[in-house]
N, C-alpha and C positions, 0 to 999 in steps of 0.2 A: 209521255210523261204517267205515271202513276200517280194514285193518290197519294200516297207516302212520302214519297220523294219531293211532289210537289207542296204538302202542307209544311216540310222539312226547310223548301229553299222559300217558302213566305215568312215561317218563322223566324229564320235568318235575316232577311229581310227588313221586316218589321222593327227587331231589336235592333240592328245597324242603324234604322232609319230612326228612331225613337233616342239611340245613344247621343246622335247628332244632333238630332232637336233642341236636348238638351245641353249640349255643348254649347250650340251657339245662341241659348239664350241666357247661359251664364254669362256669357261675353268673354270666356276666360281658355287660355290654351289648355286645360284639362278639366277635368268632371268637377267642379266648384272651385277651381285653387285661385286665390286672388294675383292682380297682378304684381303685386311685391312677392308673392311666393314663387313666382314664374320668371320674374327677373332678377331672386335671391342668387348672390355668386359665391361659391362655394369655396372654403377656405383650411386652411390647414388647424387642425386643435393642437391644443397642450401635447409635447412629447411625440408629435408625428414630423417625421425626416421633411429638411426642406432644404430648398438651393436658393441663397439670396439672390436677389435681382429679378428671380424667374417672374414670367409673365401671368402663367397660370397658378394656380393652386397654393397662393402666399399664407403665410400665417397670419390667424384674425387677427386685426389690427384693431381693430373694435374691441379686443380681450385685452389688447396691450402686449400683445406677443411677438417676437422677435426671431429671426434665424442667427442663429447663433452655436456654437459648439458646447455641449452640455456632457459634464463630468460625468462619466458612467456609460455613456453611450456612444455610438462610433458614428462620425458623422455630425451635419449641421442637422438640428432639430428646434420647434418653434419651443420658444422657452420665455421667462417673465424674468423683467429686468429688475434694479435695485430696488428695494421698497415695495414691490407688490405682494399681493397674497399669495400663501403657496402651502402646500401640504406636506412637499415631498423634497428633499435636495433636487432631484433630478426633473422639478419642474424650473430651478433656475436656471439663467444662463452662465455660460463658462464657473468661473470657480465661487459661484456665489454657494452660498449657504443658506436654507431653509430653517433658519432659525427664530424660535416667536411668531412662527406664523406667516413671516413675513421673507423677502430675499434679501439676505445682509453679505457685505463681504468677509 
């Protein structure tokens, strides 16, 4: 093995070892990620397509989103129910209207 190949191999090996040491000392699955971030489940956001009863990628219930039909969008999408704060009519479920900043009938 010539000198330049040996140096390149050594640098790569030391870099991987250093990265592994940092990850193991932080005690997290990623570099500096907390346990809560690592276990965070992804959910569908407002106006994203959804399937009712789906196990994966449901509408974000913490934001009060429902998987319903939305006027102007084809199929079911994550939307807001009656009384929820909205910015446009497409944010509201069914035939609700975004009047005065809330979803109303």
